[in-house]
VEXTITI-935663 format. One line per 10 residues: number of its first residue (from 1); for each residue y, z, x of N, C-alpha, C. Coordinates in steps of 0.1 Angstrom, whole numbers. Layout:
REM residues N
NUM	Y/Z/X/Y/Z/X/Y/Z/X; ...
***
This chain:
REM residues 424
1	-12/0/8/0/0/0/13/0/8; 11/0/22/23/-1/30/31/-14/26; 25/-24/22/32/-37/18/41/-34/7; 36/-26/-3/45/-23/-15/58/-16/-10; 56/-6/-2/68/2/3/77/-6/12; 71/-12/22/79/-18/33/85/-32/28; 76/-41/23/81/-54/19/90/-54/7; 87/-45/-3/96/-44/-14/109/-38/-10; 109/-28/-1/122/-23/4/131/-33/11; 124/-42/19/132/-53/25/138/-62/14
11	130/-65/4/135/-74/-7/146/-67/-14; 145/-54/-17/156/-47/-24/168/-47/-16; 167/-44/-3/179/-44/6/186/-57/6; 178/-68/7/185/-82/9/191/-86/-4; 186/-82/-16/191/-86/-29/201/-76/-35; 199/-63/-33/206/-54/-42/215/-44/-35; 215/-43/-21/223/-33/-15/236/-39/-9; 248/-36/-14/260/-41/-9/263/-36/5; 266/-45/15/269/-41/28/283/-47/32; 291/-39/39/304/-44/43/304/-49/57
21	307/-62/59/307/-68/72/320/-76/73; 328/-73/83/341/-80/85/350/-78/74; 350/-66/68/359/-62/57/355/-68/44; 343/-75/43/339/-81/30/326/-74/26; 325/-70/13/314/-63/8/306/-73/-1; 293/-74/3/284/-82/-5/270/-79/-1; 260/-85/-8/246/-83/-5/243/-90/8; 233/-85/16/229/-91/29/226/-106/28; 219/-110/17/216/-124/16/229/-133/16; 239/-128/9/251/-135/8/258/-136/22
31	257/-125/29/263/-124/43/256/-134/52; 242/-136/51/235/-145/59/240/-160/56; 242/-163/43/246/-176/39/261/-178/44; 269/-168/43/283/-169/48/283/-171/63; 274/-164/70/274/-166/85/270/-180/89; 260/-186/81/256/-199/84/267/-209/81; 275/-207/70/286/-216/67/297/-215/77; 299/-204/83/309/-203/94/304/-208/107; 291/-207/110/286/-210/123/284/-225/124; 279/-232/114/276/-247/115/283/-254/104
41	296/-253/102/302/-260/90/301/-275/90; 301/-281/102/300/-296/103/286/-301/100; 276/-293/101/262/-297/99/259/-296/84; 265/-287/77/261/-284/63/262/-295/53; 273/-303/53/274/-314/44/262/-324/46; 258/-326/58/246/-335/61/233/-329/56; 232/-316/58/220/-309/53/219/-310/38; 231/-308/31/231/-309/17/228/-323/12; 233/-333/20/230/-347/16/215/-350/17; 209/-345/27/194/-347/29/187/-341/17
51	190/-329/13/184/-323/1/187/-331/-12; 200/-336/-13/203/-344/-25/195/-357/-25; 194/-363/-14/186/-376/-13/172/-373/-17; 166/-363/-12/152/-359/-15/150/-356/-29; 160/-349/-35/160/-345/-49/161/-357/-58; 170/-366/-54/172/-379/-62/159/-387/-62; 152/-388/-51/140/-396/-50/128/-390/-56; 127/-376/-56/114/-369/-60/109/-373/-73; 117/-373/-84/111/-376/-97/106/-390/-98; 112/-399/-91/108/-413/-92/95/-415/-84
61	94/-409/-72/82/-410/-64/70/-403/-69; 73/-391/-76/62/-383/-82/58/-387/-96; 67/-396/-102/64/-400/-116/68/-390/-126; 74/-379/-123/77/-369/-133/89/-374/-142; 96/-384/-138/107/-389/-146/103/-394/-160; 90/-397/-161/84/-401/-174/81/-390/-184; 82/-377/-180/77/-366/-187/83/-365/-201; 96/-366/-203/102/-366/-216/116/-372/-214; 124/-373/-225/137/-380/-225/147/-372/-217; 147/-359/-218/156/-351/-210/154/-353/-195
71	141/-353/-191/138/-355/-177/142/-368/-172; 140/-378/-180/144/-392/-176/159/-393/-174; 167/-387/-184/181/-387/-183/186/-380/-170; 180/-369/-167/184/-361/-155/179/-367/-142; 168/-375/-143/164/-382/-131/174/-393/-128; 180/-400/-138/190/-409/-135/203/-403/-130; 206/-391/-136/218/-384/-132/217/-379/-117; 204/-376/-113/202/-372/-99/206/-383/-89; 202/-396/-94/206/-407/-85/221/-409/-85; 228/-406/-96/243/-406/-97/248/-396/-87
81	242/-384/-87/246/-373/-78/245/-377/-64; 234/-385/-60/233/-390/-47/244/-399/-43; 248/-408/-52/259/-417/-50/272/-409/-47; 274/-399/-55/286/-391/-54/286/-383/-40; 274/-378/-37/272/-371/-24/275/-379/-12; 270/-392/-12/272/-401/-1/287/-404/0; 294/-406/-11/309/-409/-11/316/-397/-5; 312/-385/-9/320/-373/-4/317/-370/10; 305/-371/15/302/-369/29/307/-379/38; 307/-392/34/312/-403/42/327/-405/40
91	333/-399/30/347/-400/28/352/-413/22; 343/-419/14/347/-432/8/346/-430/-7; 355/-437/-14/355/-436/-29/369/-435/-34; 371/-434/-48/384/-434/-54/391/-421/-50; 405/-421/-50/413/-410/-46/411/-398/-55; 409/-400/-68/407/-388/-77/395/-380/-74; 385/-386/-68/372/-379/-64/375/-369/-53; 385/-371/-45/388/-362/-34/399/-352/-36; 403/-351/-49/413/-341/-52/406/-327/-51; 413/-317/-47/407/-304/-44/398/-298/-55
101	402/-301/-67/395/-295/-78/384/-304/-84; 381/-314/-76/370/-323/-81/358/-323/-71; 356/-334/-64/345/-335/-54/344/-324/-44; 355/-322/-36/355/-311/-26/351/-297/-32; 356/-294/-44/352/-282/-51/337/-281/-53; 332/-292/-59/317/-292/-62/309/-291/-49; 313/-298/-38/305/-298/-26/306/-285/-19; 319/-280/-17/320/-268/-8/318/-255/-16; 322/-254/-28/321/-242/-36/307/-240/-43; 301/-251/-45/288/-250/-53/276/-256/-46
111	277/-268/-41/265/-275/-36/260/-268/-23; 269/-267/-13/265/-261/0/260/-246/-2; 268/-238/-9/263/-224/-10/249/-223/-17; 248/-231/-28/235/-230/-35/224/-236/-27; 227/-247/-19/217/-253/-11/212/-244/0; 220/-235/4/216/-225/14/209/-213/7; 215/-208/-3/211/-196/-10/197/-196/-16; 194/-208/-22/181/-208/-29/169/-209/-19; 169/-217/-9/157/-217/0/156/-204/8; 168/-199/13/168/-187/21/164/-175/12
121	170/-175/0/167/-164/-9/152/-164/-13; 146/-176/-13/132/-177/-17/123/-169/-8; 126/-169/5/118/-162/15/118/-147/12; 130/-141/9/130/-127/5/126/-124/-9; 127/-134/-17/122/-133/-31/107/-130/-31; 100/-136/-22/85/-134/-21/82/-119/-19; 91/-113/-11/89/-98/-8/93/-90/-20; 103/-94/-28/108/-87/-39/98/-87/-51; 92/-98/-54/84/-100/-66/69/-101/-63; 65/-102/-50/51/-104/-47/43/-92/-44
131	49/-81/-43/41/-69/-38/42/-57/-47; 42/-59/-60/40/-48/-70/53/-42/-75; 65/-45/-69/77/-38/-74/80/-43/-89; 78/-55/-92/81/-61/-105/72/-54/-115; 59/-53/-112/49/-47/-121/52/-32/-123; 56/-25/-112/59/-11/-114/71/-9/-123; 82/-16/-120/94/-14/-128/91/-19/-143; 83/-30/-144/80/-36/-157/74/-25/-166; 65/-18/-161/58/-8/-170/68/4/-173; 76/7/-163/85/19/-165/96/16/-175
141	102/4/-175/114/1/-183/110/-7/-196; 97/-10/-198/93/-17/-210/98/-11/-223; 98/3/-224/104/9/-237/118/5/-239; 126/0/-229/140/-4/-231/140/-19/-234; 134/-27/-225/135/-41/-226/129/-48/-238; 118/-43/-242/111/-49/-254/119/-47/-267; 123/-35/-271/130/-34/-283/144/-40/-283; 151/-40/-271/164/-45/-270/165/-60/-269; 157/-66/-260/158/-80/-257/145/-88/-260; 135/-81/-264/122/-88/-267/117/-95/-255
151	119/-90/-244/114/-95/-231/105/-84/-224; 96/-88/-215/88/-78/-208/97/-69/-199; 92/-58/-196/99/-48/-187/103/-54/-174; 94/-63/-169/96/-69/-156/109/-78/-155; 114/-82/-167/126/-90/-167/138/-82/-163; 137/-69/-162/149/-61/-157/152/-65/-143; 143/-69/-135/145/-74/-121/154/-87/-122; 152/-96/-131/160/-108/-133/174/-104/-136; 176/-95/-145/189/-91/-150/197/-85/-138; 191/-77/-130/198/-71/-119/201/-81/-108
161	192/-90/-106/193/-101/-96/205/-110/-99; 208/-112/-111/219/-121/-115/232/-114/-111; 234/-101/-115/246/-94/-114/249/-91/-99; 239/-89/-91/242/-85/-77/240/-97/-68; 233/-107/-73/230/-119/-64/236/-132/-69; 228/-139/-77/233/-152/-82/224/-157/-93; 230/-165/-103/221/-171/-113/210/-180/-107; 213/-186/-96/203/-195/-90/191/-187/-85; 194/-175/-79/183/-167/-75/175/-161/-87; 183/-157/-97/176/-152/-109/167/-162/-116
171	172/-174/-116/164/-185/-122/152/-188/-114; 153/-187/-100/142/-189/-92/131/-178/-95; 135/-165/-97/126/-155/-101/120/-158/-114; 128/-162/-124/123/-165/-137/112/-176/-137; 115/-187/-130/106/-198/-129/93/-194/-122; 94/-186/-111/82/-182/-104/73/-173/-114; 79/-164/-121/71/-155/-130/66/-163/-142; 74/-172/-147/69/-181/-158/57/-189/-154; 57/-195/-142/46/-203/-137/33/-195/-134; 35/-182/-132/24/-173/-129/18/-168/-143
181	24/-171/-154/19/-168/-167/23/-154/-171; 34/-148/-165/38/-135/-168/50/-135/-178; 56/-147/-181/65/-149/-192/60/-161/-200; 61/-160/-213/59/-172/-221/73/-179/-222; 72/-191/-229/84/-200/-229/96/-193/-235; 94/-186/-247/106/-180/-253/112/-168/-245; 103/-161/-238/108/-150/-229/115/-156/-217; 110/-167/-212/117/-173/-200/130/-179/-204; 131/-185/-216/144/-190/-220/154/-179/-224; 149/-168/-229/158/-157/-232/164/-151/-219
191	155/-150/-209/160/-144/-196/169/-154/-190; 166/-167/-190/174/-177/-183/188/-178/-189; 189/-178/-203/201/-180/-209/208/-167/-213; 202/-155/-211/208/-142/-214/211/-134/-203; 204/-135/-191/207/-127/-180/212/-134/-168; 210/-147/-167/212/-155/-154/227/-159/-154; 236/-149/-153/250/-152/-153/255/-151/-138; 268/-153/-136/273/-153/-123/273/-139/-117; 274/-138/-104/272/-125/-97/285/-116/-99; 283/-103/-95/295/-94/-95/305/-99/-85
201	300/-105/-74/309/-110/-63/318/-121/-69; 313/-130/-77/321/-140/-83/330/-135/-94; 325/-124/-101/334/-117/-110/347/-112/-103; 345/-108/-91/357/-103/-83/367/-115/-81; 361/-126/-79/370/-138/-77/378/-141/-90; 371/-140/-101/378/-142/-114/388/-131/-117; 385/-119/-115/394/-108/-117/406/-109/-108; 404/-113/-95/415/-115/-86/424/-126/-91; 419/-137/-95/426/-149/-99/435/-145/-111; 430/-136/-120/437/-133/-132/444/-119/-131
211	446/-114/-119/453/-102/-116/448/-90/-125; 435/-89/-125/428/-78/-132/422/-68/-123; 424/-69/-110/417/-59/-101/421/-45/-103; 433/-43/-109/437/-29/-112/429/-23/-123; 422/-32/-131/413/-28/-142/399/-32/-139; 395/-33/-126/382/-38/-122/371/-30/-128; 371/-17/-128/360/-9/-133/358/-12/-148; 369/-12/-156/368/-15/-170/363/-29/-172; 368/-38/-165/364/-52/-166/349/-54/-163; 345/-49/-152/331/-50/-148/321/-45/-159
221	323/-32/-163/314/-26/-172/315/-32/-186; 327/-36/-190/328/-43/-203/321/-56/-203; 322/-63/-192/315/-76/-191/300/-74/-191; 295/-65/-184/281/-62/-183/276/-58/-197; 283/-49/-204/279/-45/-217/279/-56/-227; 290/-64/-227/291/-75/-237/281/-86/-235; 278/-89/-222/268/-99/-219/254/-95/-224; 251/-83/-222/237/-78/-227/237/-76/-242; 248/-71/-248/248/-70/-262/247/-84/-269; 254/-94/-264/252/-107/-269/238/-112/-268
231	232/-109/-256/218/-114/-254/209/-107/-265; 211/-94/-267/203/-87/-277/204/-93/-291; 215/-99/-294/217/-106/-307/211/-119/-307; 214/-127/-297/209/-141/-296/194/-142/-297; 187/-133/-291/172/-134/-292/166/-132/-306; 175/-128/-315/170/-125/-329/174/-136/-338; 181/-146/-333/186/-157/-342/182/-171/-336; 184/-181/-344/181/-195/-340/192/-198/-329; 189/-206/-318/176/-212/-316/166/-205/-308; 170/-194/-301/160/-187/-292/148/-182/-300
241	151/-177/-312/140/-171/-320/129/-181/-323; 133/-193/-324/123/-204/-328/116/-210/-315; 119/-206/-303/112/-211/-291/98/-207/-292; 88/-215/-289/74/-212/-290/70/-202/-279; 60/-193/-282/55/-184/-273/44/-190/-265; 47/-201/-258/37/-209/-250/38/-205/-236; 27/-204/-229/27/-202/-214/27/-215/-207; 31/-214/-194/32/-226/-186/18/-233/-185; 18/-246/-186/5/-254/-185/-2/-250/-172; -15/-247/-173/-23/-244/-161/-22/-230/-157
251	-13/-222/-163/-12/-208/-159/-22/-199/-166; -25/-187/-161/-33/-177/-168/-24/-167/-174; -23/-167/-187/-14/-157/-194/-16/-143/-190; -6/-136/-186/-7/-122/-181/4/-114/-189; 3/-113/-202/14/-105/-209/13/-90/-206; 25/-84/-207/25/-70/-205/19/-63/-217; 13/-51/-214/7/-43/-225/12/-29/-224; 12/-22/-235/15/-8/-234/5/0/-226; 10/9/-218/1/16/-209/-9/25/-216; -21/26/-210/-30/36/-215/-30/48/-206
261	-26/59/-211/-24/71/-202/-10/72/-198; -7/81/-188/7/84/-184/13/71/-178; 26/68/-182/32/56/-179/34/54/-163; 37/65/-156/39/63/-142/25/60/-135; 14/65/-139/1/62/-134/-2/48/-136; 1/43/-148/-2/29/-152/6/20/-143; 19/23/-141/28/15/-133/23/14/-119; 18/25/-114/13/26/-100/0/17/-99; -9/18/-109/-21/10/-109/-18/-5/-109; -7/-9/-117/-3/-23/-118/2/-28/-104
271	10/-19/-97/15/-23/-84/3/-25/-74; -6/-16/-75/-18/-16/-65/-26/-29/-68; -28/-33/-80/-35/-45/-83/-29/-57/-78; -15/-58/-79/-8/-69/-73/-9/-70/-58; -8/-59/-51/-9/-59/-37/-23/-63/-33; -33/-58/-40/-47/-61/-37/-50/-76/-38; -43/-83/-47/-45/-97/-49/-37/-106/-39; -29/-100/-30/-21/-107/-20/-29/-116/-11; -26/-129/-11/-34/-138/-2/-29/-137/13; -19/-130/16/-13/-129/29/2/-131/29
281	9/-123/37/24/-124/36/28/-138/40; 22/-144/50/26/-158/54/25/-168/43; 13/-168/36/11/-177/25/20/-175/14; 22/-162/10/31/-159/-1/45/-164/2; 50/-161/14/64/-165/17/65/-180/18; 55/-187/23/55/-202/24/55/-208/11; 47/-203/2/46/-208/-12/60/-207/-19; 66/-195/-18/79/-193/-25/90/-201/-18; 89/-202/-5/99/-211/2/98/-225/-3; 86/-230/-4/84/-244/-9/90/-245/-23
291	88/-235/-32/94/-235/-46/109/-236/-45; 114/-227/-36/129/-227/-35/135/-240/-30; 128/-247/-20/133/-259/-15/132/-270/-26; 121/-270/-34/120/-280/-45/131/-278/-55; 134/-265/-58/144/-262/-68/158/-266/-63; 161/-263/-50/174/-267/-44/175/-283/-45; 164/-290/-42/164/-305/-43/168/-309/-57; 163/-302/-67/165/-306/-81/179/-302/-85; 184/-291/-80/197/-286/-85/209/-294/-79; 209/-297/-66/221/-302/-59/226/-315/-64
301	217/-325/-66/222/-338/-71/227/-337/-86; 221/-328/-93/225/-326/-107/239/-319/-108; 241/-309/-98/255/-303/-98/265/-314/-96; 263/-323/-86/273/-333/-83/275/-343/-95; 265/-346/-102/266/-356/-113/271/-349/-126; 264/-339/-130/267/-333/-143/280/-325/-141; 282/-318/-130/294/-311/-127/306/-320/-127; 305/-331/-120/316/-341/-119/320/-346/-133; 310/-350/-141/313/-355/-154/320/-344/-162; 316/-332/-162/323/-321/-169/337/-319/-164
311	339/-319/-151/353/-318/-146/362/-329/-150; 357/-341/-149/364/-353/-153/368/-352/-168; 359/-348/-177/362/-347/-191/372/-336/-193; 371/-325/-186/381/-314/-187/395/-318/-183; 396/-326/-172/409/-329/-166/415/-341/-173; 408/-351/-177/414/-364/-181/412/-367/-195; 405/-359/-203/403/-361/-217/407/-349/-226; 409/-351/-239/412/-339/-247/400/-333/-254; 388/-337/-248/375/-332/-255/375/-317/-256; 379/-309/-246/378/-295/-247/389/-289/-255
321	400/-296/-256/410/-292/-266/405/-292/-280; 398/-303/-283/392/-305/-296/381/-294/-299; 373/-292/-288/363/-282/-290/368/-268/-292; 380/-266/-287/387/-253/-288/389/-249/-303; 390/-259/-311/392/-256/-326/380/-250/-332; 368/-251/-325/356/-244/-330/358/-229/-330; 365/-224/-320/367/-210/-318/380/-204/-323; 389/-214/-328/402/-209/-332/402/-200/-344; 393/-202/-354/393/-193/-365/390/-178/-361; 381/-177/-350/378/-163/-345/390/-157/-338
331	396/-165/-329/407/-159/-321/420/-157/-330; 422/-165/-340/433/-163/-350/430/-151/-359; 418/-150/-364/415/-138/-373/416/-125/-366; 412/-125/-353/412/-112/-346/426/-109/-339; 435/-118/-341/449/-115/-338/452/-113/-323; 445/-121/-315/447/-121/-300/460/-129/-298; 469/-125/-289/481/-134/-286/476/-147/-281; 483/-158/-284/480/-172/-280/466/-175/-284; 463/-174/-297/449/-177/-301/443/-191/-298; 452/-201/-299/447/-214/-296/444/-216/-282
341	452/-210/-273/450/-211/-258/437/-204/-255; 434/-192/-261/422/-185/-258/410/-193/-263; 411/-200/-275/400/-208/-280/397/-220/-271; 408/-226/-266/406/-238/-257/400/-233/-244; 404/-222/-239/398/-217/-226/384/-214/-228; 380/-208/-239/366/-205/-242/357/-217/-243; 363/-228/-248/355/-240/-249/354/-247/-236; 364/-246/-227/364/-252/-214/353/-246/-205; 349/-234/-207/339/-228/-199/326/-235/-198; 323/-243/-208/310/-250/-208/309/-260/-197
351	320/-265/-192/320/-275/-180/319/-267/-167; 327/-257/-165/327/-249/-153/332/-236/-156; 325/-225/-152/329/-212/-157/343/-207/-151; 347/-212/-140/360/-208/-135/372/-215/-141; 370/-226/-147/382/-234/-153/390/-226/-163; 383/-218/-172/391/-211/-182/401/-201/-175; 398/-195/-164/407/-186/-157/419/-193/-152; 418/-206/-148/429/-214/-143/439/-217/-155; 434/-217/-167/442/-220/-178/451/-209/-183; 447/-196/-180/455/-185/-186/461/-176/-175
361	463/-181/-163/468/-172/-153/482/-166/-156; 490/-173/-164/504/-168/-167/504/-161/-181; 493/-158/-187/493/-152/-200/493/-137/-199; 495/-131/-211/495/-116/-212/482/-110/-208; 481/-97/-204/469/-91/-199/457/-92/-208; 460/-90/-221/448/-90/-231/442/-104/-231; 450/-114/-230/444/-128/-230/436/-130/-218; 442/-126/-206/435/-128/-193/422/-120/-193; 422/-108/-199/410/-100/-199/399/-107/-208; 402/-111/-220/393/-118/-229/386/-130/-222
371	395/-138/-216/389/-151/-210/381/-147/-198; 385/-137/-190/377/-133/-179/363/-128/-183; 362/-121/-194/349/-116/-199/341/-127/-205; 347/-136/-213/339/-146/-220/334/-157/-210; 341/-160/-199/336/-170/-190/324/-165/-182; 322/-152/-182/310/-147/-176/299/-145/-186; 302/-139/-197/292/-136/-207/286/-148/-214; 293/-160/-213/288/-172/-219/275/-177/-212; 273/-173/-199/262/-176/-191/260/-191/-188; 261/-200/-199/257/-214/-197/269/-222/-194
381	269/-229/-183/279/-239/-179/273/-251/-171; 279/-263/-173/272/-275/-169/274/-278/-154; 284/-272/-147/286/-276/-133/275/-271/-124; 269/-260/-128/258/-254/-119/247/-247/-126; 250/-239/-136/239/-231/-142/229/-241/-149; 234/-250/-157/224/-259/-164/216/-268/-154; 222/-274/-144/214/-281/-134/203/-272/-127; 207/-259/-125/198/-249/-119/186/-247/-128; 189/-245/-141/179/-243/-151/170/-256/-153; 176/-267/-152/168/-280/-153/160/-282/-140
391	163/-275/-130/155/-276/-117/143/-268/-118; 141/-259/-128/129/-251/-130/119/-259/-138; 107/-253/-139/96/-260/-148/97/-255/-162; 107/-247/-166/108/-242/-179/113/-253/-188; 106/-256/-199/110/-267/-208/124/-264/-214; 133/-273/-213/147/-271/-217/152/-282/-227; 158/-278/-237/164/-288/-247/179/-286/-246; 186/-297/-242/201/-297/-241/208/-293/-254; 204/-299/-266/210/-295/-278/209/-280/-281; 197/-274/-278/195/-260/-280/203/-252/-270
401	205/-256/-258/213/-250/-249/228/-249/-254; 232/-260/-259/246/-260/-264/248/-251/-276; 237/-250/-285/237/-241/-296/238/-226/-291; 230/-223/-281/230/-210/-275/244/-206/-269; 249/-216/-262/263/-214/-256/273/-211/-267; 273/-219/-278/282/-217/-289/281/-203/-294; 269/-199/-297/267/-185/-303/271/-174/-293; 268/-176/-280/272/-166/-270/287/-165/-269; 294/-176/-269/309/-176/-268/315/-169/-280; 310/-173/-292/316/-168/-305/314/-152/-305
411	302/-148/-302/299/-133/-302/307/-126/-291; 308/-133/-280/316/-126/-269/331/-124/-273; 336/-134/-280/350/-133/-284/352/-122/-295; 342/-121/-304/342/-111/-314/342/-97/-308; 334/-95/-297/333/-82/-290/345/-79/-281; 349/-90/-273/359/-88/-263/373/-86/-268; 377/-94/-279/391/-93/-283/395/-80/-288; 388/-73/-297/392/-59/-301/393/-50/-290; 383/-51/-280/384/-42/-268/396/-45/-260; 400/-57/-258/412/-61/-250/424/-56/-257
421	425/-57/-270/437/-53/-278/438/-37/-277; 426/-31/-277/426/-16/-276/431/-11/-262; 426/-18/-251/429/-14/-238/443/-17/-234; 448/-29/-238/461/-34/-233/472/-32/-244
***
């Protein structure tokens, strides 16, 4: 059982323990990625381009592009992402592509960090989820997770990984556990769309941009509570409620069961069983690293294509202004200042979660607070989270994703606006 204690402790340290280095506090995994970005900045665009090219070619060479309509569409979009990536790395293309908030933003703020974070994170992910920790915690917190979120106790690891790490890492965990038969499809979709939000580190970026750091503690805990409250509601209504309880093809279903006997003893037995089944640290790490590399290959070209389409629509068309009217009745009825602006900002989040913040920087504190909360609690956005989800083997329906996004934004507004008015 030394593996349980030592390897799980290494995984916990890398994912969950904030460390201050050079005046910057973040998890060690993020520090590793930052160090690489600072050490070899000229190499990273080429590294990203290699992953993008491999990701664009993979569905066509493997034949998976024929699987269903969604896969076919995104296989084509990956090729478009490769074209965009080549233009950005080689510096050729239309001038609008090279504006700071378009191509360079996608490449430097999303593609390169995710391209490093997912494969490197996969190495330590093997230590975090492969040696009994997830089973131990799953048994212990099952009485909370099942009645609240209708997900297994082990999904608590996913929820924490999102807030201290990244949605891409949380989705990597979800995908791995789904393929092992420990989540069925409805549970995997609930976890992916309910817990896999941006990290606390990125929430600091949002709070700083909107001058909310003086209220950081209130903002953080409010966002955490609202995100999970919204998830508790969405699992009980369409479309999540109607997702089938099917396990991954070829997997052996391993649903959680209520413990027989003392809960702690059952948790310890579950952890021991997992460690006993370990094929070897090297094999476990290599298998998870391969999964991470394949996921990064799937995500990166989609970020460039889907993300760019979203940013172009947001900047050059009135689409999101029109979509804002979907939420205007809520913002007007709850009497938030500038209700139409808040509604438009809420709609804009579907393209890229940071864009709503840019829209309300000069607004009153209550408006800034509401937008800062909603852009995190919405979870779903097309510049990065959706491509990351589509990079997994979890079956995804884009219309259902949009329906989940709409419900999450509407509920987030209903919860955040009264709180903001009360605080400010």
